[in-house]
C-alpha positions as CSV (number, residue, x, y, z in Angstrom):
1,M,90.1,-188.6,-89.2
2,K,91.6,-185.2,-90.1
3,N,94.8,-185.4,-92.0
4,K,95.0,-182.3,-94.2
5,K,97.3,-179.4,-93.8
6,L,96.6,-175.8,-94.8
7,A,99.3,-173.2,-95.6
8,I,98.1,-169.6,-95.4
9,Y,100.2,-166.8,-96.9
10,I,99.2,-164.0,-94.6
11,N,101.6,-161.5,-96.2
12,D,104.2,-161.1,-98.9
13,I,106.4,-158.6,-97.1
14,C,109.8,-159.5,-95.7
15,N,112.8,-158.2,-93.7
16,R,115.3,-160.0,-95.8
17,N,116.1,-160.6,-99.5
18,C,117.2,-164.2,-99.8
19,S,118.5,-165.3,-103.3
20,F,116.5,-168.5,-103.2
21,C,113.1,-167.0,-102.3
22,Y,110.3,-167.7,-104.8
23,V,107.8,-165.2,-103.5
24,N,106.9,-162.3,-105.8
25,K,106.8,-159.6,-103.1
26,T,104.2,-157.0,-103.7
27,N,104.1,-155.8,-100.1
28,K,100.5,-157.0,-99.5
29,I,99.0,-158.0,-96.2
30,M,95.9,-160.2,-95.9
31,T,92.8,-158.1,-95.1
32,L,90.6,-159.0,-92.1
33,E,87.8,-159.5,-94.6
34,T,89.7,-162.3,-96.4
35,A,91.0,-163.7,-93.0
36,N,87.4,-163.9,-91.7
37,K,86.3,-165.8,-94.8
38,I,89.1,-168.3,-94.5
39,I,88.4,-168.7,-90.8
40,S,84.7,-169.4,-91.5
41,Y,85.8,-172.0,-94.1
42,I,88.1,-173.7,-91.6
43,N,85.6,-173.8,-88.8
44,D,82.7,-174.9,-91.0
45,N,84.6,-177.8,-92.6
46,D,86.9,-179.0,-89.8
47,I,89.2,-181.0,-92.2
48,Y,92.6,-179.7,-91.1
49,K,94.9,-181.1,-88.5
50,T,97.7,-178.5,-89.1
51,I,97.7,-174.8,-90.2
52,I,100.9,-173.2,-91.2
53,F,101.4,-169.4,-91.5
54,V,103.6,-168.4,-94.3
55,G,104.9,-165.2,-96.0
56,G,106.9,-163.2,-97.0
57,E,107.8,-163.2,-93.3
58,P,104.6,-163.9,-91.3
59,T,106.0,-162.7,-88.0
60,L,106.0,-159.2,-89.4
61,T,102.2,-159.3,-88.9
62,P,102.0,-161.1,-85.6
63,D,98.6,-159.6,-84.8
64,L,97.2,-161.4,-87.9
65,I,98.6,-164.8,-86.7
66,K,97.1,-164.1,-83.3
67,Y,93.7,-163.2,-84.9
68,F,93.6,-166.5,-86.8
69,I,94.4,-168.6,-83.8
70,D,92.0,-166.8,-81.5
71,N,89.1,-167.2,-83.9
72,I,89.7,-170.7,-85.3
73,K,87.5,-172.9,-83.1
74,I,88.5,-176.4,-84.3
75,N,91.2,-178.5,-82.6
76,V,94.3,-177.9,-84.7
77,K,98.1,-177.5,-84.5
78,Y,99.8,-174.4,-85.8
79,G,103.2,-173.6,-87.4
80,V,105.0,-170.5,-88.5
81,M,107.5,-170.6,-91.4
82,T,110.0,-167.9,-90.5
83,N,113.6,-166.7,-91.2
84,G,114.0,-166.5,-87.5
85,I,114.6,-162.8,-87.3
86,I,111.7,-161.9,-85.0
87,K,111.3,-158.8,-82.9
88,N,108.2,-159.6,-80.8
89,L,107.8,-163.2,-79.6
90,D,106.0,-162.4,-76.3
91,I,102.7,-162.1,-78.2
92,F,102.8,-165.9,-78.9
93,K,103.4,-166.9,-75.3
94,P,99.8,-168.1,-74.7
95,Y,99.9,-170.5,-77.6
96,K,101.4,-173.9,-76.6
97,N,100.1,-175.6,-79.8
98,L,102.4,-173.4,-82.0
99,T,105.7,-174.5,-83.6
100,F,108.2,-172.2,-85.3
101,N,110.0,-173.5,-88.4
102,I,113.2,-171.5,-88.7
103,S,115.1,-171.5,-92.0
104,F,118.9,-171.8,-92.3
105,I,121.1,-171.4,-95.3
106,N,124.7,-171.4,-94.0
107,E,126.4,-172.1,-90.6
108,K,128.3,-168.8,-90.9
109,D,125.4,-166.6,-92.0
110,P,125.6,-163.3,-90.0
111,D,121.8,-163.6,-89.5
112,N,122.4,-166.7,-87.4
113,Y,123.1,-164.5,-84.4
114,Y,119.5,-163.2,-84.5
115,K,118.1,-166.7,-85.1
116,E,120.0,-167.9,-82.0
117,M,118.5,-165.1,-80.0
118,T,115.0,-166.1,-81.3
119,I,115.6,-169.7,-80.3
120,K,116.8,-168.6,-76.8
121,K,113.5,-166.7,-76.4
122,L,111.4,-169.6,-77.7
123,N,113.1,-171.8,-75.1
124,D,112.2,-169.2,-72.4
125,L,108.6,-169.2,-73.6
126,N,108.5,-173.1,-73.9
127,I,107.6,-172.9,-77.6
128,K,108.8,-175.6,-79.9
129,Y,110.9,-175.0,-83.0
130,N,112.2,-176.9,-86.0
131,A,115.1,-176.2,-88.3
132,L,114.7,-176.0,-92.1
133,I,117.7,-176.1,-94.5
134,V,117.1,-174.9,-98.1
135,N,119.2,-177.0,-100.5
136,T,121.0,-174.9,-103.0
137,P,124.0,-175.5,-105.3
138,N,126.0,-173.1,-103.1
139,N,125.5,-175.0,-99.8
140,I,125.5,-178.7,-100.9
141,V,129.1,-179.5,-100.0
142,N,128.6,-177.7,-96.7
143,L,125.5,-179.5,-95.6
144,L,127.2,-181.5,-93.0
145,N,128.7,-178.4,-91.3
146,I,125.4,-176.7,-91.4
147,F,123.8,-179.7,-89.8
148,K,126.4,-179.9,-87.1
149,Y,125.8,-176.2,-86.3
150,I,122.0,-176.7,-86.2
151,I,122.2,-179.8,-83.9
152,K,123.7,-177.6,-81.2
153,L,120.5,-175.5,-81.3
154,K,118.4,-178.6,-80.4
155,P,115.4,-178.3,-82.7
156,T,112.7,-180.9,-82.6
157,Y,113.7,-182.0,-86.1
158,I,115.7,-180.9,-89.1
159,K,114.1,-180.8,-92.5
160,L,115.9,-180.5,-95.9
161,L,113.9,-178.5,-98.4
162,R,114.1,-178.6,-102.2
163,Q,114.9,-175.3,-103.9
164,H,112.1,-173.7,-105.9
165,K,112.4,-174.2,-109.7
166,M,115.5,-176.3,-109.1
167,G,115.3,-177.6,-112.7
168,D,116.5,-174.1,-113.8
169,I,119.2,-173.8,-111.1
170,W,120.7,-177.2,-110.3
171,T,123.1,-179.1,-112.6
172,L,123.7,-182.9,-112.8
173,N,127.0,-182.2,-111.1
174,D,125.1,-180.6,-108.2
175,I,123.0,-183.8,-108.0
176,Y,126.2,-185.9,-107.7
177,K,127.5,-183.7,-104.9
178,Y,124.2,-184.1,-103.1
179,K,124.2,-187.9,-103.4
180,E,127.8,-188.0,-102.1
181,I,127.1,-185.9,-99.0
182,L,123.7,-187.4,-98.1
183,P,124.8,-190.7,-96.5
184,K,127.3,-188.8,-94.4
185,L,124.5,-186.5,-93.2
186,I,122.3,-189.5,-92.4
187,H,125.0,-191.3,-90.4
188,F,125.7,-188.2,-88.4
189,S,122.0,-187.6,-87.9
190,I,121.5,-191.1,-86.6
191,Y,124.5,-190.8,-84.3
192,C,123.2,-187.6,-82.8
193,K,119.7,-189.0,-82.5
194,E,120.8,-192.0,-80.5
195,K,123.5,-190.4,-78.4
196,F,122.0,-187.0,-77.5
197,K,118.3,-187.6,-77.9
198,T,118.0,-183.9,-78.8
199,Y,115.6,-184.1,-81.7
200,N,113.5,-186.7,-83.5
201,Q,115.0,-187.1,-87.0
202,I,116.3,-185.6,-90.2
203,S,113.5,-185.3,-92.8
204,L,114.5,-185.4,-96.5
205,P,112.6,-183.4,-99.2
206,N,109.2,-184.7,-100.2
207,K,108.8,-186.3,-103.6
208,I,106.6,-184.2,-105.8
209,D,104.6,-186.3,-108.3
210,I,103.9,-185.1,-111.8
211,P,101.0,-182.6,-111.3
212,I,97.8,-181.9,-113.3
213,R,97.7,-182.2,-117.0
214,Y,94.8,-180.1,-118.2
215,S,92.8,-181.5,-121.2
216,S,91.5,-178.6,-123.4
217,E,89.3,-180.9,-125.4
218,V,87.2,-182.1,-122.4
219,Y,86.5,-179.1,-120.2
220,D,85.1,-181.0,-117.3
221,K,87.9,-183.5,-117.1
222,F,91.4,-183.6,-115.8
223,E,94.1,-186.2,-116.4
224,I,95.7,-186.5,-113.0
225,N,98.7,-188.7,-112.2
226,L,97.2,-189.6,-108.8
227,V,93.7,-188.3,-108.2
228,D,94.2,-187.7,-104.5
229,Q,95.0,-184.0,-104.1
230,D,97.8,-184.9,-101.6
231,S,99.7,-186.5,-104.4
232,I,100.1,-183.1,-106.0
233,C,100.7,-181.0,-102.9
234,K,100.9,-182.0,-99.3
235,Y,99.0,-178.9,-98.3
236,D,96.1,-176.8,-99.4
237,I,97.8,-173.5,-100.3
238,V,96.0,-170.2,-99.8
239,G,97.5,-166.9,-100.9
240,V,97.2,-163.4,-99.4
241,D,94.1,-162.9,-101.7
242,G,92.3,-165.9,-100.3
243,K,92.7,-167.9,-103.5
244,Q,93.9,-171.5,-103.5
245,Y,97.0,-172.4,-105.5
246,L,98.5,-175.6,-106.8
247,C,101.7,-175.4,-104.8
248,D,103.9,-172.9,-102.8
249,G,105.8,-171.9,-105.9
250,A,102.6,-171.2,-107.8
251,C,101.4,-169.1,-104.9
252,G,104.6,-167.2,-104.8
253,E,104.4,-166.3,-108.4
254,N,100.6,-165.8,-108.4
255,K,100.0,-168.6,-111.0
256,Y,97.7,-171.5,-111.4
257,C,95.0,-170.8,-108.8
258,F,91.7,-172.6,-108.3
259,G,89.5,-169.7,-107.2
260,Y,88.8,-168.7,-103.6
261,I,89.1,-171.5,-101.1
262,W,85.8,-170.7,-99.4
263,D,84.0,-171.3,-102.8
264,K,85.7,-174.7,-103.4
265,P,83.2,-177.6,-103.8
266,N,83.3,-180.3,-101.3
267,N,85.0,-183.0,-103.3
268,P,88.5,-184.6,-103.3
269,Y,89.6,-183.3,-106.7
270,L,91.2,-180.0,-107.6
271,I,89.0,-177.6,-109.4
272,H,90.7,-175.5,-112.1
273,N,90.0,-171.8,-112.8
274,F,89.8,-171.8,-116.6
275,G,91.0,-168.2,-116.8
276,Y,94.5,-169.5,-116.5
277,E,96.9,-171.0,-119.0
278,D,95.7,-174.0,-121.0
279,V,99.0,-175.9,-120.8
280,L,100.6,-178.8,-119.1
281,Y,101.4,-177.6,-115.7
282,D,105.1,-178.5,-115.5
283,Y,106.0,-175.9,-112.9
284,C,108.4,-178.2,-111.1
285,Y,109.7,-179.6,-114.3
286,L,109.2,-183.2,-113.1
287,A,107.7,-184.3,-116.3
288,N,110.8,-183.8,-118.3
289,N,113.7,-182.6,-116.2
290,K,116.4,-185.1,-115.3
291,V,117.8,-183.1,-112.4
292,C,114.5,-183.1,-110.6
293,L,113.8,-186.8,-111.3
294,D,117.3,-187.8,-110.1
295,F,116.9,-185.6,-107.0
296,D,113.6,-187.4,-106.1
297,K,115.2,-190.8,-106.7
298,I,118.1,-190.0,-104.4
299,N,115.9,-188.8,-101.7
300,D,113.6,-191.9,-102.0
301,E,116.7,-194.2,-101.9
302,Y,118.2,-192.6,-98.8
303,R,114.8,-192.2,-97.0
304,D,114.5,-196.0,-97.2
305,Y,118.2,-196.3,-96.2
306,Y,117.6,-194.1,-93.1
307,N,114.5,-196.0,-92.1
308,N,116.2,-199.3,-92.4
309,I,119.0,-198.3,-90.1
310,I,116.6,-196.9,-87.6
311,S,114.6,-200.1,-87.7
312,K,117.7,-202.2,-87.1
313,I,118.7,-200.0,-84.1
314,E,115.2,-200.3,-82.6
315,G,115.4,-204.0,-83.1
316,L,118.6,-204.2,-81.0
317,K,117.2,-202.3,-78.1
């Protein structure tokens, strides 16, 4: 059974300059030569159930998205990670297995006007869309208002995202604010889910386990917290250059890659490119940062809290 996801960074150009963005923009666009090699790898291996197009802003190169979908021959669902400011959506009209994931940062963001226009067009084209909220210290206390605004746009689901390198940006006080607002958000989410039936659920940020620890003494061995690759990243991550990276942040900063994805041996373990740093990969600071550890604990706690309430409601029906 296919259960893997693949995120393909088809460009690193963008039409906005968000303060929380982690991508090192070099204005590159994936070449057709690289795209063809990735497409061949996808078709030959048939291991993916979902393929996500990422940038930059992937909709700035819509023909490249179309090229991938038209040439991938396996049965797969597609998604586009976007800021929602899209000029040409008609090109995507034929693709009913495509979902747009639109990011929001504030309910009063001037760009929301363009996002609403995009959503109206997606509705006209009968294309699904989800909403993503990037958690930052600046919008924590306003999460409920952001959520109430997004609910009116009727996405399939609303997902909260962790901020890249949050160990450098968040304080413990920010964590306390997040813990205070989260139950209110969950209660309102459940209320809307049951009353309006407008979307499936709210999705809390995924827990990121402590990643690879590279052993310099034994060159053919890795000490891995959990050997399954999915414990390190829920996706295979492929950059504009066709190389596979450890996570989204690593791809955005062009660090910690594992060589070209089409050269990857067919085994369940990550293969390291030894040309990179011989250090503990603590990119997300989970090994030693209290803010990140507390953030994960809170999300785990309230993920269970949410599921328990939903189970009780279902039991009463």
